C-alpha positions in Angstrom: 56.7 181.6 -138.6 53.0 182.3 -138.4 52.4 180.2 -141.5 54.3 177.3 -140.0 52.2 177.5 -136.8 49.0 177.5 -138.8 50.1 174.6 -140.9 51.0 172.6 -137.8 47.6 173.2 -136.3 45.7 172.2 -139.4 47.7 168.9 -139.7 47.1 168.0 -136.1 43.4 168.7 -136.4 43.1 166.5 -139.4 45.0 163.7 -137.7 42.8 163.8 -134.6 39.6 164.0 -136.6 40.3 160.6 -138.2 41.7 158.7 -135.2 39.7 155.5 -134.7 38.6 156.2 -131.1 35.9 153.8 -129.8 32.9 154.8 -127.7 31.8 153.0 -124.6 28.4 153.3 -123.0 28.0 154.3 -119.3 27.4 150.7 -118.4 30.5 149.5 -120.2 32.6 151.8 -118.2 31.3 150.0 -115.1 32.1 146.6 -116.5 33.4 146.9 -120.1 34.0 143.1 -120.5 30.6 141.9 -119.3 28.0 140.6 -121.8 24.6 139.9 -120.3 22.0 137.2 -120.9 24.0 135.0 -123.3 22.2 131.8 -124.2 24.1 128.9 -122.6 23.5 126.9 -125.8 25.6 129.4 -127.8 28.7 128.8 -125.7 31.4 126.6 -127.1 33.3 124.3 -124.6 37.1 124.3 -124.4 37.3 120.9 -122.8 35.9 117.5 -123.8 35.3 116.0 -120.4 33.1 116.8 -117.4 32.6 115.0 -114.1 29.1 113.7 -114.3 29.2 112.3 -110.7 29.7 115.9 -109.6 26.9 117.2 -111.7 24.7 114.5 -110.3 25.3 115.7 -106.8 24.6 119.3 -107.7 21.3 118.3 -109.2 20.3 116.9 -105.8 21.3 120.1 -104.2 19.4 122.3 -106.7 16.2 120.4 -107.1 13.7 119.8 -104.4 12.2 116.5 -105.4 12.6 117.6 -109.1 9.8 120.0 -108.6 11.2 123.3 -107.3 14.5 125.2 -107.2 16.3 125.4 -103.9 18.0 128.3 -102.1 21.3 126.6 -102.9 20.5 126.8 -106.6 19.8 130.5 -106.6 22.8 131.3 -104.5 25.2 129.4 -106.8 23.5 130.7 -110.0 23.6 134.3 -108.9 27.3 133.9 -107.8 28.1 132.4 -111.2 26.5 135.5 -112.8 28.6 137.9 -110.8 26.1 138.7 -108.1 27.7 137.7 -104.8 26.9 139.1 -101.3 24.9 142.0 -102.7 27.6 143.1 -105.1 25.5 144.3 -107.9 23.9 147.4 -109.4 20.3 147.8 -110.5 19.6 148.7 -114.2 19.7 152.5 -113.3 23.2 151.9 -111.8 22.0 152.5 -108.3 23.1 150.0 -105.6 20.0 148.4 -104.1 19.6 147.3 -100.5 22.1 144.5 -100.0 19.6 141.9 -98.9 21.4 138.6 -99.0 18.1 136.8 -98.9 17.5 137.9 -102.5 20.5 135.8 -103.6 18.7 132.7 -102.4 15.2 133.4 -103.7 15.3 135.0 -107.2 17.4 135.4 -110.3 19.0 138.7 -109.6 19.3 139.6 -113.3 15.7 138.7 -114.2 14.0 140.3 -111.2 16.1 143.4 -110.8 17.8 143.9 -114.2 20.9 143.8 -112.1 24.3 144.8 -113.5 27.6 143.4 -112.2 29.7 145.7 -110.1 33.3 145.0 -111.2 34.7 146.7 -108.1 33.0 144.1 -105.8 32.3 140.9 -107.7 33.5 138.8 -110.5 32.0 136.4 -113.0 32.6 132.7 -112.8 32.1 132.2 -116.6 34.9 133.7 -118.7 34.9 133.5 -122.4 37.1 134.2 -125.4 35.6 135.5 -128.7 36.6 133.2 -131.5 36.1 132.8 -135.2 32.6 134.0 -136.5 32.3 136.1 -133.2 31.3 133.0 -131.3 31.9 132.6 -127.5 34.3 129.9 -126.2 33.9 129.3 -122.4 37.2 128.7 -120.7 35.5 127.7 -117.4 32.1 127.2 -116.0 31.5 124.0 -117.9 30.0 122.1 -115.0 27.7 125.0 -114.0 26.5 125.6 -117.6 25.8 121.9 -118.2 24.0 121.6 -114.9 21.7 124.6 -115.7 21.0 123.1 -119.2 20.1 119.8 -117.6 17.8 121.3 -115.1 16.0 123.2 -117.9 15.8 120.0 -120.0 14.7 117.7 -117.2 12.2 119.8 -115.4 11.6 123.0 -117.3 12.9 125.0 -114.3 15.8 127.4 -114.1 17.4 129.6 -116.6 19.2 129.0 -119.9 21.0 132.4 -120.1 24.0 133.7 -118.2 26.3 136.7 -117.9 29.8 136.2 -119.2 33.1 138.0 -118.9 35.1 138.4 -122.2 38.8 138.1 -121.5 40.2 138.0 -125.1 39.1 138.6 -128.7 40.6 136.3 -131.3 37.7 136.7 -133.7 40.0 137.7 -136.6 42.0 134.4 -136.5 41.2 131.4 -138.7 40.1 128.2 -136.9 43.5 126.5 -137.0 45.4 129.5 -135.7 42.7 130.1 -133.1 43.1 126.7 -131.5 46.9 127.0 -131.6 46.6 130.3 -129.8 44.1 128.9 -127.3 46.5 126.0 -126.5 49.5 128.3 -126.1 47.5 130.6 -123.8 46.3 127.6 -121.8 42.7 128.6 -122.5 41.8 125.0 -123.5 42.5 121.5 -122.0 43.6 119.4 -124.9 43.0 116.0 -123.3 40.2 113.7 -122.1 40.1 110.5 -120.1 39.4 107.4 -122.2 37.9 104.8 -120.0 38.7 102.2 -122.7 42.4 102.8 -122.5 42.6 104.0 -118.9 44.6 107.1 -119.8 44.3 110.7 -120.8 44.6 111.1 -124.5 45.3 114.2 -126.5 42.5 115.4 -128.7 42.0 118.0 -131.4 40.2 121.3 -130.6 38.0 120.4 -133.6 36.7 117.3 -131.7 35.5 119.3 -128.7 31.7 119.4 -128.1 30.1 122.2 -130.1 27.8 123.3 -127.2 27.0 122.8 -123.6 25.1 119.5 -123.7 25.7 116.7 -121.2 25.4 114.1 -123.9 28.3 115.5 -126.0 30.9 115.3 -123.3 33.2 112.5 -122.2 32.4 111.4 -118.6 35.7 111.9 -116.7 35.3 110.1 -113.4 38.5 111.6 -111.9 37.3 115.1 -112.7 34.1 114.3 -110.9 35.7 112.6 -107.9 37.9 115.7 -107.4 34.8 117.4 -106.0 34.5 114.7 -103.3 38.3 114.7 -102.5 37.9 118.3 -101.5 38.3 119.2 -97.8 40.1 115.9 -97.1 43.0 116.5 -99.5 42.2 119.4 -101.8 41.5 123.0 -100.9 39.7 124.5 -103.8 40.3 128.1 -102.6 44.1 127.7 -103.0 43.9 126.5 -106.7 45.6 129.2 -108.8 45.6 127.6 -112.3 42.8 126.5 -114.6 42.0 122.8 -115.3 43.5 121.8 -111.9 41.1 118.9 -111.5 42.2 117.4 -114.8 45.9 117.5 -113.7 44.9 115.5 -110.7 43.1 113.1 -113.0 46.2 112.7 -115.1 48.3 112.0 -112.0 45.8 109.5 -110.6 45.4 107.6 -113.9 49.2 107.3 -114.2 49.4 105.4 -110.9 47.6 102.6 -112.8 45.7 101.7 -109.6 42.4 102.4 -111.3 42.9 100.3 -114.5 40.5 97.6 -113.3 37.6 100.0 -113.1 35.3 100.9 -116.0 33.1 103.3 -113.9 29.9 101.8 -115.0 28.7 100.9 -111.5 28.4 102.8 -108.2 30.9 100.3 -106.7 33.5 101.5 -109.2 33.1 105.1 -108.0 33.3 104.0 -104.4 36.4 102.0 -105.0 38.1 104.9 -106.9 37.1 107.3 -104.1 38.7 105.2 -101.4 41.9 104.5 -103.5 42.2 108.2 -104.3 42.0 109.2 -100.7 44.7 106.7 -99.8 47.0 108.0 -102.6 46.4 111.6 -101.5 47.2 110.8 -97.9 50.5 109.3 -98.9 51.3 112.1 -101.3 50.7 114.7 -98.6 52.9 112.7 -96.2 55.8 112.8 -98.8 55.7 109.3 -100.0 58.7 109.0 -102.5 56.8 106.9 -105.1 53.9 109.4 -105.4 55.9 112.6 -105.1 58.2 111.4 -107.9 55.2 110.4 -110.1 53.5 113.7 -109.5 56.7 115.6 -110.5 57.0 113.5 -113.7 53.3 113.7 -114.7 52.4 117.3 -113.7 55.3 119.4 -112.7 57.7 118.4 -115.5 55.0 118.4 -118.2 53.1 121.6 -117.2 55.4 123.4 -114.8 52.7 123.2 -112.1 53.2 122.3 -108.4 50.9 120.4 -106.2 50.2 123.5 -104.1 49.0 125.4 -107.2 46.3 122.8 -107.8 45.1 122.8 -104.2 47.0 120.1 -102.3 46.5 120.6 -98.6 49.4 120.7 -96.1 47.7 117.9 -94.1 45.2 115.2 -94.8 41.9 115.8 -93.0 40.4 112.4 -92.2 37.8 114.2 -90.1 36.1 115.5 -93.2 35.9 112.1 -94.9 32.5 111.1 -93.5 30.8 114.2 -94.9 32.4 113.8 -98.3 31.3 110.1 -98.3 27.7 111.1 -97.6 27.8 113.5 -100.6 29.2 110.7 -102.8 26.5 108.3 -101.7 23.9 110.8 -102.6 25.5 111.5 -106.0 25.8 107.8 -106.9 22.2 107.1 -106.1 21.0 110.0 -108.3 23.4 109.3 -111.2 22.6 105.7 -111.6 18.9 106.3 -111.5 19.2 108.8 -114.4 20.7 107.0 -117.5 21.4 110.3 -119.2 24.0 111.0 -116.6 26.0 107.8 -117.1 26.8 108.2 -120.8 30.2 109.1 -122.1 30.8 110.4 -125.6 33.7 108.2 -126.6 33.5 109.4 -130.2 35.8 112.3 -129.4 38.7 109.9 -129.4 38.1 108.7 -133.0 40.4 110.0 -135.7 42.1 112.7 -133.7 44.7 115.0 -135.1 45.9 116.8 -132.0 46.2 120.6 -132.3 49.9 121.7 -132.3 51.0 124.8 -130.4 52.1 127.7 -132.6 55.6 128.1 -133.8 57.3 131.4 -134.1 56.1 131.6 -137.7 52.5 130.8 -136.8 51.9 133.1 -133.9 53.3 136.0 -131.9 52.2 134.5 -128.6 54.5 134.4 -125.6 57.6 132.3 -126.3 57.7 130.7 -122.9 54.1 129.6 -123.1 54.6 128.2 -126.6 57.6 126.3 -125.5 55.8 124.8 -122.5 52.9 123.7 -124.6 55.2 122.3 -127.4 56.8 120.1 -124.8 53.4 119.0 -123.6 52.3 118.1 -127.2 55.4 116.0 -127.8 55.0 114.2 -124.5 51.4 113.3 -125.4 52.0 112.2 -128.9 52.2 108.6 -127.8 48.9 108.8 -126.1 47.2 110.4 -129.1 48.4 107.7 -131.5 46.4 105.1 -129.7 43.2 107.1 -129.5 42.0 106.3 -133.0 41.8 102.6 -132.0 39.8 103.2 -128.8 36.3 101.9 -129.4 33.2 102.1 -127.3 32.0 98.8 -125.9 28.9 99.8 -123.9 25.5 100.2 -125.4 25.0 103.7 -123.9 28.4 104.8 -125.2 27.6 103.6 -128.7 24.6 105.9 -128.7 26.8 108.8 -127.6 29.3 108.0 -130.4 26.6 108.1 -132.9 25.4 111.4 -131.6 28.7 113.1 -131.8 29.3 112.1 -135.4 25.9 113.4 -136.4 25.6 117.0 -137.7 23.1 117.8 -135.0 23.4 117.5 -131.3 20.8 114.8 -130.7 20.3 113.4 -127.3 21.7 110.0 -126.5 18.8 108.7 -124.5 16.4 106.2 -125.9 13.6 108.7 -125.9 12.7 110.0 -129.3 11.3 113.1 -127.8 14.6 113.8 -126.1 16.3 113.4 -129.5 13.9 115.9 -131.0 14.5 118.5 -128.2 18.3 118.2 -128.5 18.1 118.7 -132.3 16.0 121.8 -131.7 18.7 123.1 -129.3 21.4 122.6 -131.9 19.4 124.6 -134.4 18.8 127.3 -131.8 22.5 127.3 -130.9 23.5 127.9 -134.5 21.2 130.9 -134.7 22.4 132.3 -131.3 26.1 131.8 -132.3 25.7 134.0 -135.3 24.5 136.9 -133.2 27.3 139.3 -132.3 28.3 139.9 -128.7 26.6 143.2 -128.4 23.4 141.9 -129.9 23.2 139.1 -127.3 22.7 141.5 -124.5 19.3 141.9 -122.9 17.2 143.5 -125.7 14.4 144.6 -123.4 16.7 146.4 -121.0 18.4 149.1 -122.9 20.3 150.4 -119.9 21.9 147.0 -119.5 23.4 146.9 -123.0 27.1 146.7 -122.8 29.4 147.8 -125.7 32.7 146.0 -125.4 35.7 148.3 -125.8 38.3 146.4 -127.9 41.1 148.3 -126.3 40.4 146.6 -123.0 40.8 143.1 -124.5 43.8 141.1 -125.7 43.3 141.4 -129.5 45.3 140.5 -132.5 44.1 143.5 -134.4 43.8 147.1 -133.1 46.4 148.1 -130.6 47.2 151.4 -128.6 50.5 151.4 -130.5 48.6 152.6 -133.5 47.9 155.9 -131.7 51.6 156.5 -131.0 52.5 155.6 -134.6 50.0 158.2 -135.8 51.5 160.9 -133.5 55.0 160.0 -134.7 53.9 160.4 -138.2 52.3 163.8 -137.4 55.6 164.9 -135.8 57.5 163.9 -139.0 55.1 165.8 -141.2 55.3 168.9 -139.0 59.1 168.7 -139.0 59.2 168.3 -142.8 56.8 171.3 -143.1 59.0 173.5 -141.0 62.1 172.6 -142.9 60.3 173.2 -146.2 59.2 176.7 -145.2 62.6 177.6 -143.9 64.2 176.6 -147.2 61.5 178.6 -149.1 62.1 181.7 -146.9 
């Protein structure tokens, strides 16, 4: 029996010696999914459209006469990076004095080397690691594009942000990756085509390759959703991603905006007023609009109006304030041509990504079924996308840009084109850097090593640990029987 015990101990020691345990730094234990100081230019979008009228308003809030950054900028920038209401740690992991004024005056990360405290705050920019270890942002598109624009237009601001990694699909090929992203609802596979007045399904391969205003479709409904807040939409009750796009799909399907091309301030004003009237009737229970919403959103996506922020009552008292914001945004947008462009090239030659089948992926069956129904519903829309052509001069430039191998700027300035090309080159270099290498190299205490076991991953899994133990038990049992037979 003594020999059996000795043999068992030796076997167990050998097994535990070779178990693939992963190490995590002290900082990673505080926030194991945070990666600090990631270049915005290295982030890959997961949607093709942005609301440029919303970005225009944010620029007026963040820039004091285009010459200085405002308190509003710093407050929003720090919040996006996970520093909200003093919820951060200094580089030595000690909580500093929670001076809220710091949030409105400095970049917390740059000035203090601050780390995110996961128990108190959260990041606004979440990413998935995709093929070639590149980051795909599943939100934060408007904030990222706004920060990039500020840097390009004025040289002010910051071009790096903190991100939260929520999944690692780096071992998937590109096709399977996009299938998985669609099934998990980590991407929005449509964009509003102003030429056809409808949302058309697009391929993940046609999405912009980086956060660059010129590479995105201008979605007027996505932008106007910002100004429909408070009167009809409560952003704090939104519980699903891409909520504003679902409202856009609903609005476009009313066909009450088909006469607008959104090339003038008057078109935005008209759409704003019509949208408010539709929201007011929808909230009041109008049969026409409640039925249409059910058909367009609930039946297609399984999402209710409450989940995407519809208020219980229409607040007409808030209308004047929202109108003032829109007036400010319109004036700024139409005085900056780079904010009025729309990259219509994303609609050309699309082969929409299909959700995974049971043979393609092991993702959740319910999610796959839901997205499969979505894809089949949109097939009619996508078939017309290839014929959608750009008729405006500025959009023609945007189309040329997207079909180029570099991300050149659509504006008429050759200097702007040069800068954009340089950003694309920089992005290619940054994207090749692994997640751990993209952390702040000068601040060793801030380096975060991501523990794979904390992320949804198609590779390593805790089940491997139990399989190894089961194997060990089998070996020990076999050894005992062998010795008993020998004795």
